C-alpha positions, 0 to 999 in steps of 0.5 A, a space after each residue: 500499499 505504501 508503495 502505491 501511495 508513493 507512485 501515485 503521489 509521484 504521478 501527481 506531484 509531477 503535474 503540479 508544475 503545470 499541466 501539458 495528444 502526441 509528444 516528446 522526450 525529455 529535457 528542454 528545447 534548446 535554442 533561445 533568442 529572438 529575431 529583431 525587427 518584430 512587431 506589428 505588420 503593415 498591409 493587413 498581413 498576418 503576423 502581427 497577432 503573434 500566431 503562426 499562419 503558414 498561409 500568410 505573407 503572400 506568395 513567399 512559398 513560391 521560392 525554394 527557401 519559402 517553401 521549406 520555411 512554410 513546411 516548417 512553420 506548419 510542423 511548428 503549428 501542429 506541434 504547438 497545438 498538439 502539446 496544448 491539447 496534451 497539456 489539457 488532457 493531463 489536467 483533465 485526467 487529474 480532474 476526472 480522477 478526482 470527480 470519480 473519488 467523489 471529491 467536491 467540485 470546488 476542490 477540482 477548480 483552479 490551477 493545476 497545482 492546486 487541484 492535483 494536490 488535493 487529489 493526491 491528498 484524497 488518494 492517500 486518505 482513501 488507500 490508508 483506510 482501505 487496505 491493511 498495512 503492508 498490503 499489496 495490489 496486483 497490477 497488470 499492464 500491456 503498454 501502448 505501442 506507437 509506430 512511425 512510418 520512417 519511410 514516409 517521413 524520409 520521402 516527405 523530407 526528400 520532397 521538400 528538399 527537392 530543388 534545394 539550392 545554396 541560396 537563401 537559408 543554405 543547409 538550414 532550409 534543408 534541415 527545416 525540410 527534415 525537421 517538418 517531415 519528422 514532426 509530421 510523421 511523429 504526430 501521426 504515429 499509429 498507436 495501440 491503446 494500453 491495457 491496465 488492471 489493478 486489483 486487490 485480494 479480498 483479505 487485505 481490504 478494509 473498506 471495500 467500497 472506498 477502495 473500489 472507488 479509488 481503484 476505479 479512478 486509477 483504472 479510468 485515469 492512468 490509461 490516458 496518461 499511459 497513452 501520452 507516454 507511448 506518444 512521447 517516444 516517437 517524438 524524441 528525435 523529432 523534437 531535437 531536429 525541430 529545435 535545432 532548425 528553430 535555432 538555425 532560423 533564429 540565428 539567420 534572423 533579419 538577413 533571412 526575412 529580408 531576402 523576401 523583399 516585400 514580404 520581409 516584415 511578415 516573414 519576420 512576424 512569423 519567425 517571431 511567432 515561431 520563437 514564441 510558440 517555442 517557449 510554449 512547446 518547451 514548457 508543455 513538452 517538459 511537463 508532458 514527459 514528466 507526468 507521462 513518465 510517472 504514469 508509466 512507472 505507477 501502472 508498472 507498480 514501480 
């Protein structure tokens, strides 16, 4: 019982720093910095809002460097959206488990830290009064498995790189193709769902009703987090390549944007939006990794 309390607490404590459908490996995303010349974009072009919009800035994708940039912007937008949704799923999982425990609605309102802290305390209290001291639960887990079509990713990258020149962006533009293809393939990985069962022998149970409510909450909530954990794995390498490409793009800065002449200010706005998205991606990425890893350990009985 003490072991389960510890691992459940570990799972939910990991959520306390904030709460993050498909995602990445471990650590922070490298490559900080900003691109000068940002701000409002005149002429009614998108970019001033700070949102990534690959379909703005006119016909910039008509040239090779623009085509690669558009693919990279789209991949970044998809990655950002996915990680935001992942964060929501994590928090929703905490809330759902709390609801199944019968916690008051007011206790499931507010910041993730506060909500998850209350859920932790409820789990601890329930398990302490539901099982005999030293009792063990039987946990059986069939992990989710995700598969990425590597050939499709390579083909997409090659198609994007086709016609590459040594002009604007150079090798960095080619890196954007590889990054975009890797992110897209990983986000569309095919996954099998996890299977989880948690049971306790009748002889160790003190409060069957309370224990069953607690275990049902775990059975219903943990698989969602286990699915996230499985989806993180394929994105590890893709995130690293994407982060490197973002760093290279930031380093090129105004020089790269100005090569698009009349679209330079709009391109600058899009690069600034991309770097802003990187901050969100980094935060949601880190939390998702932490929470999903804890969920996996919990379900494994570790």
